[in-house]
TORROTOR-155644 format. One record per residue: residue number from 1; x, y, z of N, C-alpha, C in turn; residue in one letter. Coordinates in nm, 2 decimals, padded with zeros to 4 digits, always signed. Layout:
<sites>
resi_n.xx_n.yy_n.zz_ca.xx_ca.yy_ca.zz_c.xx_c.yy_c.zz_resn
NUM_X_Y_Z_X_Y_Z_X_Y_Z_A;
...
</sites>
This chain:
<sites>
resi_n.xx_n.yy_n.zz_ca.xx_ca.yy_ca.zz_c.xx_c.yy_c.zz_resn
1_-00.75_+00.17_+02.53_-00.69_+00.15_+02.39_-00.74_+00.26_+02.30_M;
2_-00.64_+00.31_+02.22_-00.67_+00.42_+02.13_-00.69_+00.35_+01.99_K;
3_-00.81_+00.32_+01.95_-00.83_+00.25_+01.82_-00.84_+00.35_+01.71_A;
4_-00.79_+00.31_+01.60_-00.78_+00.39_+01.48_-00.79_+00.31_+01.35_I;
5_-00.85_+00.37_+01.25_-00.85_+00.31_+01.12_-00.79_+00.41_+01.02_T;
6_-00.68_+00.37_+00.96_-00.61_+00.46_+00.87_-00.63_+00.41_+00.73_V;
7_-00.67_+00.50_+00.64_-00.68_+00.46_+00.49_-00.59_+00.55_+00.42_I;
8_-00.50_+00.49_+00.35_-00.40_+00.57_+00.27_-00.32_+00.48_+00.18_G;
9_-00.21_+00.54_+00.13_-00.13_+00.47_+00.03_+00.01_+00.44_+00.09_R;
10_+00.07_+00.33_+00.05_+00.20_+00.30_+00.09_+00.31_+00.39_+00.03_L;
11_+00.40_+00.44_+00.12_+00.50_+00.53_+00.07_+00.62_+00.46_+00.00_T;
12_+00.63_+00.33_+00.03_+00.74_+00.25_-00.03_+00.70_+00.11_-00.03_R;
13_+00.78_+00.02_-00.09_+00.75_-00.12_-00.09_+00.77_-00.17_+00.05_D;
14_+00.69_-00.27_+00.09_+00.71_-00.33_+00.23_+00.83_-00.41_+00.24_S;
15_+00.88_-00.42_+00.36_+01.00_-00.50_+00.39_+00.97_-00.61_+00.49_E;
16_+01.01_-00.73_+00.46_+00.99_-00.84_+00.56_+01.12_-00.85_+00.64_V;
17_+01.09_-00.85_+00.78_+01.20_-00.86_+00.87_+01.18_-00.96_+00.97_Q;
18_+01.28_-01.00_+01.04_+01.28_-01.11_+01.15_+01.32_-01.05_+01.28_E;
19_+01.25_-01.10_+01.39_+01.29_-01.07_+01.52_+01.28_-01.20_+01.60_N;
20_+01.30_-01.19_+01.74_+01.29_-01.31_+01.82_+01.15_-01.38_+01.82_E;
21_+01.05_-01.31_+01.79_+00.91_-01.36_+01.78_+00.87_-01.42_+01.65_R;
22_+00.95_-01.40_+01.55_+00.92_-01.44_+01.41_+00.93_-01.33_+01.31_G;
23_+00.87_-01.35_+01.20_+00.87_-01.25_+01.09_+00.76_-01.15_+01.10_G;
24_+00.78_-01.04_+01.04_+00.68_-00.93_+01.03_+00.71_-00.85_+00.91_F;
25_+00.60_-00.78_+00.87_+00.61_-00.69_+00.75_+00.61_-00.55_+00.80_V;
26_+00.71_-00.47_+00.75_+00.72_-00.33_+00.79_+00.68_-00.24_+00.67_R;
27_+00.59_-00.14_+00.69_+00.56_-00.05_+00.58_+00.51_+00.08_+00.64_F;
28_+00.49_+00.18_+00.56_+00.45_+00.31_+00.60_+00.33_+00.36_+00.51_S;
29_+00.23_+00.42_+00.58_+00.11_+00.46_+00.51_+00.10_+00.61_+00.52_V;
30_+00.07_+00.68_+00.40_+00.05_+00.82_+00.40_-00.09_+00.85_+00.39_A;
31_-00.14_+00.95_+00.47_-00.28_+00.99_+00.47_-00.29_+01.14_+00.46_V;
32_-00.38_+01.18_+00.37_-00.40_+01.33_+00.35_-00.47_+01.38_+00.47_D;
33_-00.43_+01.50_+00.51_-00.49_+01.57_+00.63_-00.52_+01.71_+00.60_D;
34_-00.64_+01.76_+00.62_-00.68_+01.89_+00.60_-00.72_+01.91_+00.45_G;
35_-00.73_+02.04_+00.41_-00.77_+02.08_+00.28_-00.72_+02.22_+00.25_Y;
36_-00.72_+02.25_+00.12_-00.68_+02.38_+00.08_-00.54_+02.41_+00.12_G;
37_-00.51_+02.54_+00.17_-00.38_+02.58_+00.21_-00.33_+02.50_+00.33_E;
38_-00.42_+02.45_+00.41_-00.39_+02.38_+00.53_-00.37_+02.23_+00.51_D;
39_-00.36_+02.19_+00.38_-00.35_+02.04_+00.35_-00.21_+01.99_+00.39_K;
40_-00.21_+01.88_+00.45_-00.08_+01.82_+00.48_-00.09_+01.67_+00.47_G;
41_+00.01_+01.60_+00.51_+00.01_+01.45_+00.51_+00.06_+01.40_+00.64_T;
42_-00.01_+01.30_+00.69_+00.03_+01.22_+00.81_+00.09_+01.09_+00.77_L;
43_+00.20_+01.05_+00.83_+00.26_+00.92_+00.80_+00.25_+00.83_+00.92_F;
44_+00.21_+00.71_+00.90_+00.19_+00.60_+01.00_+00.28_+00.49_+00.97_F;
45_+00.37_+00.45_+01.06_+00.45_+00.33_+01.05_+00.37_+00.21_+01.10_D;
46_+00.38_+00.10_+01.03_+00.30_-00.02_+01.06_+00.40_-00.14_+01.06_V;
47_+00.39_-00.23_+01.16_+00.46_-00.36_+01.17_+00.35_-00.46_+01.18_N;
48_+00.33_-00.54_+01.08_+00.23_-00.64_+01.07_+00.28_-00.78_+01.07_Y;
49_+00.23_-00.87_+01.16_+00.29_-01.00_+01.17_+00.24_-01.11_+01.07_N;
50_+00.18_-01.07_+00.97_+00.14_-01.16_+00.86_+00.22_-01.14_+00.74_R;
51_+00.33_-01.21_+00.73_+00.43_-01.19_+00.62_+00.37_-01.23_+00.48_T;
52_+00.27_-01.31_+00.47_+00.22_-01.35_+00.34_+00.17_-01.24_+00.26_Q;
53_+00.13_-01.13_+00.32_+00.07_-01.02_+00.25_+00.18_-00.92_+00.19_I;
54_+00.30_-00.95_+00.22_+00.41_-00.86_+00.18_+00.42_-00.84_+00.03_A;
55_+00.40_-00.95_-00.05_+00.41_-00.94_-00.19_+00.31_-00.84_-00.25_Q;
56_+00.20_-00.81_-00.18_+00.10_-00.72_-00.24_+00.11_-00.58_-00.19_Y;
57_+00.20_-00.56_-00.09_+00.22_-00.42_-00.03_+00.33_-00.35_-00.10_L;
58_+00.30_-00.29_-00.21_+00.40_-00.22_-00.29_+00.37_-00.07_-00.29_T;
59_+00.47_+00.01_-00.32_+00.45_+00.15_-00.32_+00.33_+00.20_-00.40_K;
60_+00.25_+00.28_-00.34_+00.13_+00.34_-00.40_+00.00_+00.26_-00.38_G;
61_+00.01_+00.14_-00.33_-00.11_+00.05_-00.30_-00.19_+00.11_-00.19_T;
62_-00.32_+00.12_-00.21_-00.41_+00.17_-00.11_-00.45_+00.06_-00.01_Q;
63_-00.44_+00.09_+00.12_-00.47_+00.00_+00.22_-00.55_+00.06_+00.33_V;
64_-00.62_-00.02_+00.41_-00.69_+00.02_+00.53_-00.63_-00.06_+00.65_A;
65_-00.58_+00.01_+00.75_-00.51_-00.05_+00.86_-00.60_-00.01_+00.98_V;
66_-00.64_-00.11_+01.06_-00.72_-00.09_+01.18_-00.64_-00.15_+01.30_T;
67_-00.63_-00.07_+01.40_-00.55_-00.12_+01.52_-00.54_-00.01_+01.63_G;
68_-00.43_-00.02_+01.71_-00.41_+00.07_+01.82_-00.31_+00.18_+01.78_E;
69_-00.35_+00.30_+01.81_-00.26_+00.42_+01.78_-00.15_+00.42_+01.88_L;
70_-00.03_+00.44_+01.83_+00.09_+00.46_+01.92_+00.16_+00.58_+01.87_K;
71_+00.22_+00.65_+01.97_+00.31_+00.77_+01.94_+00.44_+00.76_+02.01_T;
72_+00.54_+00.82_+01.95_+00.67_+00.82_+02.02_+00.74_+00.95_+01.99_R;
73_+00.82_+01.00_+02.08_+00.90_+01.12_+02.06_+01.04_+01.09_+02.03_E;
74_+01.10_+01.16_+01.93_+01.24_+01.13_+01.90_+01.30_+01.26_+01.84_Y;
75_+01.40_+01.32_+01.91_+01.46_+01.44_+01.86_+01.36_+01.55_+01.84_N;
76_+01.27_+01.57_+01.93_+01.17_+01.67_+01.92_+01.06_+01.65_+01.82_G;
77_+01.05_+01.54_+01.75_+00.95_+01.51_+01.66_+00.86_+01.40_+01.71_K;
78_+00.73_+01.40_+01.67_+00.64_+01.30_+01.71_+00.62_+01.20_+01.60_T;
79_+00.63_+01.08_+01.62_+00.61_+00.97_+01.52_+00.49_+00.89_+01.55_Y;
80_+00.41_+00.87_+01.45_+00.28_+00.79_+01.47_+00.30_+00.65_+01.41_L;
81_+00.24_+00.56_+01.48_+00.25_+00.42_+01.43_+00.12_+00.35_+01.47_S;
82_+00.09_+00.24_+01.40_-00.03_+00.16_+01.43_+00.01_+00.02_+01.46_V;
83_-00.04_-00.03_+01.57_-00.02_-00.17_+01.60_-00.14_-00.24_+01.55_R;
84_-00.13_-00.30_+01.43_-00.25_-00.34_+01.35_-00.31_-00.47_+01.40_P;
85_-00.45_-00.47_+01.40_-00.53_-00.59_+01.42_-00.56_-00.65_+01.28_N;
86_-00.58_-00.56_+01.18_-00.62_-00.60_+01.05_-00.57_-00.50_+00.94_D;
87_-00.53_-00.56_+00.83_-00.48_-00.48_+00.71_-00.56_-00.53_+00.60_V;
88_-00.63_-00.44_+00.52_-00.71_-00.48_+00.41_-00.65_-00.40_+00.28_K;
89_-00.64_-00.47_+00.17_-00.60_-00.41_+00.05_-00.72_-00.35_-00.02_L;
90_-00.72_-00.23_-00.05_-00.83_-00.16_-00.11_-00.82_-00.14_-00.26_L;
91_-00.71_-00.13_-00.31_-00.70_-00.11_-00.46_-00.56_-00.11_-00.50_G;
92_-00.54_-00.09_-00.63_-00.41_-00.09_-00.69_-00.34_+00.04_-00.67_G;
93_-00.23_+00.05_-00.75_-00.16_+00.18_-00.74_-00.23_+00.29_-00.80_K;
94_-00.21_+00.41_-00.76_-00.28_+00.53_-00.81_-00.25_+00.55_-00.96_R;
95_-00.13_+00.52_-01.01_-00.10_+00.55_-01.15_-00.12_+00.42_-01.23_D;
96_-00.18_+00.32_-01.18_-00.19_+00.19_-01.26_-00.30_+00.21_-01.36_A;
97_-00.26_+00.17_-01.48_-00.36_+00.18_-01.59_-00.44_+00.05_-01.60_Q;
98_-00.56_+00.05_-01.64_-00.64_-00.07_-01.65_-00.58_-00.16_-01.76_P;
99_-00.59_-00.29_-01.73_-00.54_-00.38_-01.83_-00.63_-00.38_-01.95_Q;
100_-00.57_-00.39_-02.07_-00.65_-00.39_-02.19_-00.63_-00.53_-02.25_R;
101_-00.73_-00.58_-02.31_-00.72_-00.71_-02.38_-00.64_-00.69_-02.50_D;
102_-00.55_-00.78_-02.53_-00.47_-00.78_-02.65_-00.55_-00.83_-02.76_Y;
103_-00.55_-00.75_-02.87_-00.62_-00.80_-02.99_-00.51_-00.80_-03.10_Q;
104_-00.50_-00.92_-03.16_-00.41_-00.94_-03.27_-00.45_-00.85_-03.39_A;
105_-00.35_-00.79_-03.45_-00.38_-00.70_-03.57_-00.46_-00.78_-03.68_P;
106_-00.55_-00.72_-03.74_-00.63_-00.79_-03.84_-00.54_-00.81_-03.96_A;
107_-00.54_-00.93_-04.02_-00.46_-00.96_-04.14_-00.56_-00.98_-04.25_T;
108_-00.52_-00.94_-04.37_-00.60_-00.95_-04.49_-00.56_-01.08_-04.55_Q;
109_-00.65_-01.16_-04.58_-00.63_-01.29_-04.65_-00.65_-01.27_-04.80_L;
110_-00.57_-01.33_-04.87_-00.58_-01.32_-05.02_-00.68_-01.43_-05.06_E;
111_-00.76_-01.40_-05.16_-00.85_-01.50_-05.21_-00.78_-01.61_-05.28_D;
112_-00.67_-01.59_-05.35_-00.60_-01.69_-05.42_-00.48_-01.74_-05.34_E;
113_-00.46_-01.87_-05.35_-00.35_-01.93_-05.28_-00.24_-01.95_-05.39_I;
114_-00.13_-01.89_-05.38_-00.03_-01.91_-05.48_+00.04_-02.05_-05.47_P;
115_+00.03_-02.13_-05.58_+00.10_-02.26_-05.59_+00.19_-02.26_-05.71_F;
</sites>
């Protein structure tokens, strides 16, 4: 078995699909590779059989996927995928702003009540 742990961000919102074995969630994870001028990105396709997590797997969400590394060739390109044993949500979207508590604007009260 070729075990791998991939930590990266989702490239698009997840999709729930059905097959003869039941439902699964399909998503893709982008992982930075290298640094400087040699920096690149690796993309891993993931099909996870726990559909309950789909609502949290949106574009930009950081995840850790642990499982078996798979490769396949198609039209001269190598595609990487992970057959996951575990998927963990690590954080929100990269561009998400922290929630701020709403504060009602201060109002000035008059000392006299007009009657």
